[in-house]
N, C-alpha and C positions, 0 to 999 in steps of 0.2 A: 776231096773231102768226103768222109763217110756220112751217112744221115745221122749216126749217133755223134760224131763231131760236130755236126751243123746244129743239132739239138741243144748240144752242151753250150755251143757259142751264143746260140738265141737266148738261152735261159741266163747265161752270165749278162748280157746286153739288158734284158728285162729286169735283173736284179739290181744292175747299176744304175738304171734309169728310176727304178722304183726307190732306190736308198737315196739318191742324189739329184734327181730331175733332170732336165735336159743337159746341163754341162757334163754330168756324170755318163750319161747315155751317149752323148756326141763323141766322146773320146774313143769310144769302140765303134762307131759307125763304120768306118772304113776299114777296120780290121774284121768285123763279122758279115757286113753285108757286101754282097757283090756289087761292082760298079753300075750294074744294070737291073738293080732290084727295082721292082715296081710294087708301090704300096697303093692300095685302092680301097680306102675306107668308103662305106655305103653313101654317106651324106655327099661327099665330095665328089663322087663318081655319078651318083644319080641326080643331084641337084645341080652341081656346077659342072657335070661332065668333066671332071678332073681327076688324073691319076698322077700320084707324085713318083717321079722316076728319078733314079740314081741316089748318090749320097746327098747331094744338095737338096734333091726332092723331099727326102727323110728329113732333113734338116729344117726345111721349111715348114713341113707338116708339124714338127714337133714346136718350133717357135711360136707358129699361129696357135696351136693348141694352149701352150701356157700363156700366150698373152690374151688368150680369151676365158680361160677357166681358172679359178681359185680352187685350192683344195682338191687338185687333180689327182685321181688315184685310178688304179686298173684292180678288176678282179684278177685272182689268180689265172694266169692263162692256161689255155688247154692247147697242146701241140699236135697236128696231125700229119705225118709226112705222107707226102704223096710222090712215091718214087724215092729216088736219091736226091734230086735237085731241087725239090718243092717242099716247103713246110708251110702249111697253113695254120695260122694261130687265130684263136678264138678267145676273146676276153671281153669285159664290159667296162667300158670308160665312164667315170663319174666325176662330177665337180659341180661348180656352181658359176654362172656368168658374172663376170666382175661387174660390181655394182648391184648384185642382186643376190638375195638369200635362197632363191628358189634352185633347189638342186636339178641337175639334168643329167642324163645317162645315155649311153649309146652302145648298142652291141657291135663289136668290132671282129 
């Protein structure tokens, strides 16, 4: 795939996730993401020494996130292609921990 096709696919996935949450985005994971995808959000990587790998890794991350935060939303993402095969996505995740009204956010 070309970088433009990859960017288009990634935008479709974010749009589906934003519109319908985990279930909507989950339907596209295997279509859009390489089976060897690695997702390494800062907190998981630096605090838990954890990187999410593969389709199941992405599913685990999003399930955990939706179980932890209410009112989950992302700022509009910024996509930065790095060559033909890598796209770095910058966004901000916001929500409130369950059983708390205190909003939290994290740059991804």
